[in-house]
Backbone bond lengths (Angstrom), bond angles and torsions (degrees), N, CA, C in turn:
res aa  C-N    CA-C-N  psi(-1)  N-CA   C-N-CA  omega(-1)  CA-C   N-CA-C  phi
1 X - - - 1.407 - - 1.588 113.20 -
2 X 1.349 113.76 54.46 1.454 122.19 -170.59 1.464 107.75 -64.70
3 X 1.302 120.39 -29.35 1.495 126.22 -174.72 1.524 112.44 -81.95
4 X 1.292 118.83 -1.57 1.549 124.09 -174.63 1.558 108.11 -93.56
5 X 1.291 111.57 150.20 1.517 116.91 171.37 1.523 101.58 -136.93
6 X 1.296 115.48 110.90 1.534 122.51 -177.39 1.466 104.70 -108.80
7 X 1.363 112.91 116.76 1.446 124.07 178.95 1.473 109.62 -114.67
8 X 1.268 122.31 134.96 1.473 126.85 169.58 1.440 114.62 -117.52
9 X 1.315 116.21 140.75 1.480 120.56 179.72 1.568 111.50 -119.40
10 X 1.272 116.01 132.94 1.456 125.25 173.94 1.424 107.23 -104.77
11 X 1.342 124.27 97.49 1.497 123.06 -178.00 1.491 117.74 -79.96
12 X 1.310 114.26 80.53 1.556 119.77 -168.33 1.600 104.29 -99.64
13 X 1.285 114.82 151.92 1.492 120.04 176.02 1.566 110.03 112.47
14 X 1.184 124.02 1.17 1.384 124.13 -170.63 1.616 109.80 -57.00
15 X 1.385 109.13 -54.64 1.624 112.39 -168.29 1.525 101.51 -72.79
16 X 1.271 124.55 -32.16 1.573 122.41 178.67 1.468 112.74 -61.45
17 X 1.409 111.21 -42.30 1.484 117.79 177.81 1.493 109.89 -63.45
18 X 1.422 120.70 -44.05 1.376 122.83 -177.57 1.561 110.54 -61.91
19 X 1.324 113.63 -42.01 1.468 114.55 175.61 1.436 116.88 -59.64
20 X 1.371 115.20 -45.39 1.424 121.22 179.15 1.614 113.04 -62.15
21 X 1.281 114.32 -32.34 1.499 120.67 -175.79 1.624 110.33 -101.14
22 X 1.139 119.97 5.98 1.550 119.52 178.90 1.518 114.03 69.14
23 X 1.331 116.59 20.14 1.520 115.39 176.15 1.490 113.14 -89.25
24 X 1.284 112.98 125.40 1.464 127.01 -177.16 1.447 110.97 -107.89
25 X 1.363 118.01 149.19 1.473 123.19 177.92 1.559 112.05 92.08
26 X 1.313 113.69 133.41 1.442 118.20 -178.98 1.526 115.03 -63.69
27 X 1.464 108.98 -39.47 1.472 117.63 -174.81 1.613 112.52 -57.05
28 X 1.241 111.53 -53.82 1.502 116.50 -176.02 1.567 114.43 -64.39
29 X 1.463 109.22 -34.12 1.525 112.64 175.74 1.577 115.58 -69.74
30 X 1.361 114.03 -38.16 1.499 115.65 -177.59 1.459 106.90 -82.34
31 X 1.276 124.38 -25.68 1.504 125.45 170.92 1.409 106.64 -56.70
32 X 1.269 121.10 -53.92 1.424 123.59 178.23 1.604 113.35 -55.59
33 X 1.293 111.38 -39.89 1.488 118.09 179.52 1.519 108.45 -59.86
34 X 1.408 118.73 -43.49 1.396 121.65 -174.16 1.603 107.89 -74.73
35 X 1.280 119.43 -30.59 1.544 124.07 177.09 1.583 101.25 -58.10
36 X 1.328 111.37 -43.14 1.583 114.12 -170.84 1.503 108.05 -72.49
37 X 1.355 121.99 -34.39 1.399 121.43 177.18 1.456 113.12 -66.76
38 X 1.246 118.49 -38.58 1.515 123.41 174.27 1.504 109.69 -58.38
39 X 1.301 119.89 -55.45 1.483 123.68 175.85 1.496 116.25 -55.65
40 X 1.410 118.05 -43.45 1.408 121.39 -179.12 1.593 108.56 -73.82
41 X 1.341 119.01 -34.92 1.549 118.81 179.83 1.549 103.91 -62.92
42 X 1.299 118.20 -47.15 1.500 113.59 -178.37 1.420 118.29 -62.37
43 X 1.336 116.94 -33.26 1.521 120.51 173.96 1.486 113.44 -72.87
44 X 1.312 115.23 -34.03 1.500 114.03 -175.32 1.577 110.32 -74.57
45 X 1.277 122.12 -35.05 1.460 121.39 177.98 1.562 106.79 -71.71
46 X 1.333 121.50 -36.96 1.469 122.59 178.27 1.512 108.43 -66.94
47 X 1.317 120.19 -26.65 1.471 123.09 -179.54 1.571 112.95 -87.79
48 X 1.313 117.36 2.12 1.431 122.39 174.57 1.544 118.38 103.74
49 X 1.312 110.94 3.82 1.562 116.22 177.78 1.591 105.55 -66.48
50 X 1.344 117.01 131.59 1.526 118.91 -179.98 1.553 106.36 -100.20
51 X 1.297 120.81 -28.40 1.458 124.40 -178.98 1.575 106.60 -135.33
52 X 1.255 113.43 116.92 1.413 124.11 174.81 1.483 116.11 -109.24
53 X 1.296 121.50 121.09 1.492 120.43 -178.43 1.538 104.71 -117.84
54 X 1.439 118.59 123.70 1.385 123.62 179.36 1.428 110.79 -109.78
55 X 1.363 126.18 128.99 1.458 124.17 -179.06 1.627 106.34 -91.33
56 X 1.354 108.54 105.97 1.475 112.54 -176.50 1.429 114.53 -84.33
57 X 1.473 121.50 -26.84 1.337 123.48 170.46 1.601 107.40 -170.24
58 X 1.287 111.07 149.54 1.608 117.39 -176.39 1.532 103.05 -89.73
59 X 1.331 110.38 165.97 1.512 121.42 174.66 1.530 104.90 -64.83
60 X 1.300 114.92 -41.74 1.525 119.56 -179.46 1.623 112.11 -59.14
61 X 1.309 113.49 -39.57 1.490 123.32 176.07 1.609 105.79 -56.96
62 X 1.279 114.88 -57.34 1.457 119.88 -171.06 1.559 113.92 -62.55
63 X 1.354 111.39 -40.69 1.503 118.97 -168.31 1.573 107.41 -93.08
64 X 1.304 122.07 -18.62 1.444 126.09 -173.26 1.514 116.47 -107.56
65 X 1.278 117.81 -11.68 1.428 120.95 -179.85 1.472 111.85 -96.57
66 X 1.369 115.15 172.75 1.482 120.93 -174.08 1.502 107.96 -82.50
67 X 1.297 116.23 165.99 1.425 123.49 -174.95 1.561 113.65 -62.82
68 X 1.332 115.00 -28.11 1.501 119.99 177.71 1.474 107.89 -62.56
69 X 1.358 115.92 -49.18 1.526 120.62 176.36 1.506 112.68 -49.80
70 X 1.305 116.37 -57.06 1.491 126.08 -172.95 1.464 105.22 -59.48
71 X 1.330 123.13 -49.54 1.406 125.43 -175.31 1.510 116.89 -61.90
72 X 1.334 109.42 -35.57 1.523 113.85 179.42 1.472 112.42 -81.08
73 X 1.315 115.74 -29.47 1.473 121.26 175.83 1.562 106.73 -68.51
74 X 1.326 118.35 -42.73 1.485 125.40 171.94 1.519 108.28 -53.49
75 X 1.265 120.32 -51.38 1.503 120.69 -174.20 1.466 111.02 -68.57
76 X 1.337 119.06 -38.05 1.550 123.27 175.75 1.504 113.55 -59.16
77 X 1.283 119.68 -43.16 1.451 127.22 179.61 1.472 109.40 -76.47
78 X 1.324 120.58 -36.49 1.518 120.81 170.29 1.448 115.02 -61.68
79 X 1.244 120.51 -43.36 1.505 126.80 -179.14 1.440 115.21 -76.34
80 X 1.338 121.28 -20.77 1.400 126.99 -172.19 1.465 120.78 -109.51
81 X 1.410 115.72 -23.44 1.471 116.26 -171.59 1.483 108.41 -61.67
82 X 1.280 122.49 -31.37 1.484 120.44 176.86 1.527 112.73 -66.63
83 X 1.282 119.71 -24.55 1.442 122.37 170.62 1.583 112.19 -59.05
84 X 1.422 113.83 -40.45 1.439 120.99 175.59 1.521 110.48 -66.51
85 X 1.290 114.79 -47.87 1.464 120.44 -165.07 1.652 108.49 -70.79
86 X 1.359 114.34 -27.35 1.515 119.96 -174.24 1.588 109.60 -111.26
87 X 1.296 115.54 3.26 1.535 117.28 174.08 1.523 109.40 -52.10
88 X 1.300 116.44 148.49 1.591 121.70 179.73 1.659 104.71 -60.74
89 X 1.274 119.04 -34.84 1.469 118.40 -172.14 1.564 107.77 -62.36
90 X 1.313 117.92 -29.18 1.486 120.32 -170.55 1.611 106.74 -59.65
91 X 1.378 114.63 -48.74 1.423 120.56 175.07 1.514 118.83 -72.48
92 X 1.345 115.40 -35.76 1.500 121.62 -178.01 1.544 106.60 -71.74
93 X 1.294 122.63 -35.20 1.543 116.01 179.20 1.548 111.47 -115.71
94 X 1.372 112.74 12.97 1.456 112.21 171.07 1.556 116.07 68.35
95 X 1.309 116.98 41.31 1.497 122.04 -159.30 1.505 106.13 -94.82
96 X 1.418 110.66 132.37 1.527 116.24 166.94 1.524 107.44 -98.96
97 X 1.331 118.07 144.74 1.350 125.34 176.24 1.518 111.08 -105.12
98 X 1.369 114.71 132.55 1.483 120.68 -179.54 1.580 98.66 -125.36
99 X 1.353 111.92 152.49 1.383 122.24 176.16 1.567 110.99 -131.25
100 X 1.315 116.58 107.35 1.419 122.19 -172.62 1.567 115.41 -106.25
101 X 1.207 122.39 138.93 1.429 129.51 178.45 1.457 112.06 133.12
102 X 1.321 119.16 -162.00 1.478 126.30 -177.36 1.506 111.33 -105.56
103 X 1.352 112.69 35.40 1.468 117.36 -175.82 1.598 111.49 -69.28
104 X 1.250 116.94 -27.68 1.548 121.96 178.31 1.639 106.87 -63.19
105 X 1.206 122.08 -21.12 1.531 129.18 -178.82 1.473 107.75 -91.38
106 X 1.269 124.77 -24.34 1.436 125.11 -168.27 1.524 117.20 -115.92
107 X 1.525 112.82 -17.25 1.457 116.60 178.37 1.537 109.93 -95.42
108 X 1.273 113.91 162.92 1.496 119.43 171.97 1.488 114.44 -65.02
109 X 1.268 126.40 155.69 1.432 129.84 -179.90 1.567 113.56 -52.12
110 X 1.333 107.19 -43.54 1.594 110.68 177.84 1.416 112.06 -64.21
111 X 1.287 122.23 -44.08 1.394 123.82 178.17 1.525 116.42 -64.09
112 X 1.284 115.16 -35.60 1.467 119.84 172.72 1.512 107.02 -64.93
113 X 1.412 119.91 -47.50 1.427 115.17 -176.07 1.651 114.60 -62.05
114 X 1.336 107.60 -37.69 1.539 111.81 173.30 1.497 113.27 -57.43
115 X 1.231 116.24 -45.41 1.486 124.72 -178.51 1.570 111.37 -66.09
116 X 1.275 111.07 -44.96 1.608 115.57 175.73 1.532 105.79 -58.35
117 X 1.261 120.57 -48.85 1.466 122.91 -177.56 1.463 111.53 -51.97
118 X 1.328 118.13 -42.85 1.432 123.33 -176.57 1.434 111.98 -66.06
119 X 1.408 117.47 -37.01 1.436 124.88 176.21 1.404 111.48 -68.17
120 X 1.432 121.91 -45.88 1.442 119.32 -179.87 1.511 109.14 -74.39
121 X 1.230 125.70 -25.62 1.480 120.33 -175.74 1.497 109.10 -74.67
122 X 1.319 118.45 -20.59 1.410 121.00 -172.17 1.627 113.03 -110.36
123 X 1.477 114.02 1.12 1.401 122.82 -160.79 1.603 105.10 -68.31
124 X 1.296 121.14 -29.31 1.453 122.62 -170.93 1.519 109.73 -86.36
125 X 1.332 119.40 -2.57 1.472 122.02 179.24 1.549 103.88 -81.69
126 X 1.536 108.06 136.80 1.499 111.77 -175.54 1.512 107.62 -127.88
127 X 1.265 122.11 28.57 1.430 121.20 177.72 1.456 111.96 -88.58
128 X 1.346 116.57 -77.86 1.468 119.55 -177.90 1.582 105.00 -121.10
129 X 1.331 112.83 171.60 1.541 117.76 -178.29 1.548 109.69 -129.21
130 X 1.329 116.27 127.33 1.442 125.09 167.27 1.456 114.95 -101.67
131 X 1.289 123.38 111.27 1.424 124.90 -174.28 1.635 101.85 -111.48
132 X 1.430 105.70 127.59 1.443 116.67 165.09 1.495 112.51 -98.74
133 X 1.285 115.20 124.88 1.504 121.06 179.73 1.507 107.68 -98.79
134 X 1.278 119.52 110.88 1.514 123.59 -168.10 1.634 105.35 -134.35
135 X 1.318 109.71 134.09 1.523 113.75 -165.54 1.404 111.42 39.06
136 X 1.388 114.31 61.58 1.514 122.23 -175.93 1.487 110.69 -117.75
137 X 1.304 116.41 144.30 1.355 129.24 175.72 1.527 109.77 -144.47
138 X 1.319 120.53 116.98 1.395 122.06 173.91 1.516 117.68 -58.94
139 X 1.313 110.69 -34.98 1.557 117.19 176.68 1.614 106.43 -65.61
140 X 1.197 119.03 -40.66 1.497 122.84 178.30 1.467 113.07 -69.90
141 X 1.370 116.44 -33.51 1.405 123.52 174.42 1.533 113.78 -63.98
142 X 1.394 116.90 -40.18 1.368 122.62 173.35 1.454 113.67 -62.64
143 X 1.377 111.79 -49.02 1.522 116.18 179.15 1.428 115.32 -57.07
144 X 1.318 118.19 -41.28 1.474 124.39 171.25 1.550 115.05 -56.82
145 X 1.239 111.28 -48.55 1.493 120.55 178.94 1.538 111.27 -56.58
146 X 1.373 114.38 -52.94 1.469 121.22 172.48 1.540 112.07 -49.36
147 X 1.331 113.35 -46.83 1.533 113.07 -177.45 1.357 112.60 -67.61
148 X 1.533 120.75 -32.83 1.451 123.73 -179.52 1.671 103.82 -64.10
149 X 1.372 112.06 -43.52 1.511 117.49 -167.99 1.497 106.38 -65.85
150 X 1.338 115.37 -35.90 1.531 115.57 -174.96 1.440 113.03 -70.20
151 X 1.345 115.51 -20.06 1.552 114.74 179.87 1.503 110.78 -74.86
152 X 1.277 116.06 -8.75 1.597 118.38 176.67 1.559 105.36 -147.37
153 X 1.338 113.78 69.54 1.509 122.65 -174.70 1.640 111.16 -64.46
154 X 1.277 115.57 -19.12 1.560 118.30 -173.64 1.585 109.58 -89.73
155 X 1.360 112.76 -12.64 1.457 117.20 -179.57 1.538 112.08 -71.06
156 X 1.390 120.09 124.38 1.475 119.54 178.59 1.436 110.32 -83.55
157 X 1.318 113.71 102.57 1.540 122.97 -178.74 1.509 112.01 -150.25
158 X 1.333 115.78 -168.49 1.469 119.07 -178.74 1.495 104.04 -121.05
159 X 1.394 112.32 156.46 1.445 116.10 174.62 1.525 115.57 -58.83
160 X 1.354 115.19 -35.02 1.397 125.17 -179.83 1.611 114.77 -57.14
161 X 1.352 111.08 -31.75 1.406 116.46 -179.29 1.614 114.11 -66.81
162 X 1.378 113.16 -22.48 1.513 120.22 -179.62 1.601 109.85 -96.45
163 X 1.334 114.70 -1.67 1.474 116.18 178.78 1.467 116.69 -71.24
164 X 1.274 116.87 154.37 1.573 121.14 177.43 1.473 108.23 -60.91
165 X 1.335 118.19 -28.81 1.506 118.03 -172.01 1.508 104.09 -109.70
166 X 1.219 121.34 35.16 1.489 124.74 177.99 1.586 111.86 -65.33
167 X 1.220 117.72 -22.87 1.461 119.32 -178.06 1.495 112.42 -83.12
168 X 1.403 116.68 -6.90 1.485 122.06 -178.89 1.533 114.10 -89.66
169 X 1.336 122.42 146.86 1.405 123.32 177.32 1.563 106.40 -80.88
170 X 1.248 116.69 169.13 1.448 120.82 176.54 1.499 116.93 -43.85
171 X 1.305 127.66 145.18 1.332 126.26 -177.66 1.617 107.62 -79.91
172 X 1.243 119.19 117.19 1.529 122.94 170.83 1.530 111.53 -71.29
173 X 1.352 117.51 -56.32 1.430 116.46 -165.41 1.582 107.74 -142.58
174 X 1.265 114.60 135.33 1.435 124.39 -178.45 1.540 105.17 -117.14
175 X 1.357 115.97 125.20 1.453 122.84 174.48 1.503 112.37 -115.32
176 X 1.350 112.27 121.41 1.506 120.20 177.94 1.419 108.59 -114.11
177 X 1.325 123.89 116.72 1.437 129.02 169.34 1.520 109.37 -81.70
178 X 1.247 113.37 161.00 1.467 122.82 169.85 1.579 117.68 72.43
179 X 1.425 113.22 8.71 1.497 115.22 -172.15 1.453 107.88 -133.44
180 X 1.260 124.07 31.97 1.380 128.02 -176.73 1.682 111.57 -72.12
181 X 1.296 112.19 -23.92 1.459 115.75 170.32 1.426 119.09 -88.42
182 X 1.291 111.88 -6.54 1.548 121.78 179.38 1.484 108.01 -149.74
183 X 1.289 115.80 64.50 1.552 117.86 -179.08 1.483 112.71 -62.33
184 X 1.356 122.78 122.89 1.364 128.37 -175.10 1.463 115.91 -158.52
185 X 1.204 119.66 155.97 1.420 121.48 168.56 1.514 108.04 -97.77
186 X 1.381 121.74 170.89 1.517 118.21 175.93 1.425 110.20 -153.64
187 X 1.305 116.77 158.85 1.479 128.11 -179.18 1.613 113.81 47.39
188 X 1.365 112.95 32.05 1.487 115.67 178.13 1.575 113.40 67.57
189 X 1.331 113.29 32.87 1.492 114.99 -162.80 1.635 108.69 -58.01
190 X 1.386 106.01 124.41 1.483 116.76 -176.70 1.519 113.89 38.49
191 X 1.344 115.93 46.37 1.357 116.99 -176.00 1.443 119.73 -72.95
192 X 1.401 119.31 -11.44 1.426 124.04 171.55 1.499 116.35 -78.36
193 X 1.335 114.64 -11.20 1.476 125.83 -178.30 1.516 115.12 -113.20
194 X 1.264 117.59 -3.48 1.477 122.14 -164.47 1.525 115.58 -109.73
195 X 1.301 117.11 24.09 1.526 114.86 -179.00 1.523 112.28 -58.30
196 X 1.244 115.39 -36.06 1.589 121.63 -169.71 1.517 105.40 -121.01
197 X 1.279 123.89 21.43 1.495 122.71 -178.86 1.568 110.61 -72.62
198 X 1.359 116.04 139.03 1.322 123.38 166.61 1.560 112.28 -90.48
199 X 1.330 119.03 161.93 1.569 117.00 -175.26 1.559 105.04 -132.47
200 X 1.356 109.00 153.04 1.448 116.44 174.83 1.621 109.65 -140.29
201 X 1.359 112.43 131.12 1.547 115.33 -173.45 1.544 105.86 -124.29
202 X 1.314 112.18 81.50 1.491 119.16 -176.87 1.619 110.15 -64.11
203 X 1.200 116.24 139.99 1.529 118.40 -177.71 1.583 111.27 -81.57
204 X 1.289 110.66 69.96 1.476 118.45 -174.66 1.572 107.42 -157.34
205 X 1.311 112.59 143.60 1.476 120.60 172.41 1.488 106.86 -79.00
206 X 1.425 116.96 154.14 1.576 116.40 -174.72 1.437 116.20 -56.87
207 X 1.350 120.28 -44.76 1.371 123.24 -175.65 1.590 113.30 -55.93
208 X 1.290 112.81 -28.73 1.574 120.34 178.58 1.575 113.20 -96.83
209 X 1.279 117.49 2.66 1.410 121.17 171.19 1.440 115.97 -73.23
210 X 1.383 113.12 126.07 1.458 119.09 -171.48 1.442 118.85 -117.72
211 X 1.234 130.04 163.43 1.527 125.55 172.94 1.548 110.72 -58.13
212 X 1.310 120.90 -27.41 1.464 118.50 171.71 1.483 113.66 -61.11
213 X 1.511 115.33 -46.01 1.385 116.16 175.07 1.473 115.78 -55.09
214 X 1.347 118.18 -42.96 1.338 124.95 179.74 1.506 112.44 -67.81
215 X 1.246 125.20 -34.99 1.496 129.94 179.45 1.543 103.82 -66.50
216 X 1.256 119.34 -41.92 1.442 125.84 -175.77 1.519 110.00 -68.31
217 X 1.312 118.20 -40.55 1.386 126.60 179.57 1.606 110.51 -63.79
218 X 1.337 108.35 -48.75 1.529 115.67 -179.47 1.491 110.14 -67.61
219 X 1.402 122.11 -33.60 1.385 121.90 175.84 1.549 114.45 -68.02
220 X 1.367 109.97 -34.66 1.502 111.92 173.97 1.560 114.22 -72.37
221 X 1.348 116.65 -33.73 1.442 118.42 176.08 1.434 113.40 -69.40
222 X 1.368 120.31 -34.07 1.388 123.37 -179.61 1.566 112.46 -70.78
223 X 1.395 115.28 -24.78 1.409 120.37 -179.12 1.624 112.08 -89.23
224 X 1.299 116.54 -6.08 1.387 119.28 -173.45 1.676 108.59 -81.03
225 X 1.246 116.00 144.54 1.454 118.34 -179.36 1.526 107.18 -79.82
226 X 1.305 114.55 127.32 1.529 123.73 179.22 1.387 112.43 -112.88
227 X 1.392 122.89 91.82 1.422 124.61 -172.58 1.568 109.73 -94.39
228 X 1.367 117.85 -7.98 1.415 115.42 176.84 1.540 111.25 61.04
229 X 1.392 121.29 32.46 1.421 126.98 174.77 1.628 112.29 79.63
230 X 1.347 114.28 8.55 1.379 117.55 176.98 1.616 109.17 -91.60
């Protein structure tokens, strides 16, 4: 898949931004985060990204936070997934939407239905891919893949073929906002795809991350020497 460019974004720093800007309440905060995801998605595909993966929430977020957090996140995704599915870029770049993680177990039936509809409505598109990682953990993805593989131990295959993200190409670039003072990965993020991934840690919190930031990071990535260990 030499013609693919798979970029993943971890939108960190929302709560710190809210505290700095006096924004209270999960709903308004994560609504702003969704607005940013739409703007960045549009910019990414225009800049040549073929596969964009956005981490909407981790499994730790969904299992460790209070009910108010989960309920508001559920509402935000229910009210906004149609904006992703009907955005002009979907037709322009022939984008299919995938949603990966354990969100079916954590969201309300109504939200699950709306998200399933978005997946089905874009399923036949074959140009680019937009993946939303919701209630996602790379560690849990690996565990699930191992469990599937063990059901058929005589089959000659790879662990990756059983992964939730098996349809995706290798991850070229991971961008994590809000973590420049503590650059790190977490929860085994896309670990089955990231053997040769490069990373960027822009000095900005997610709500302030703009298409210009993304363009600069992609320009820097494209200028890097990529020897593949040679």
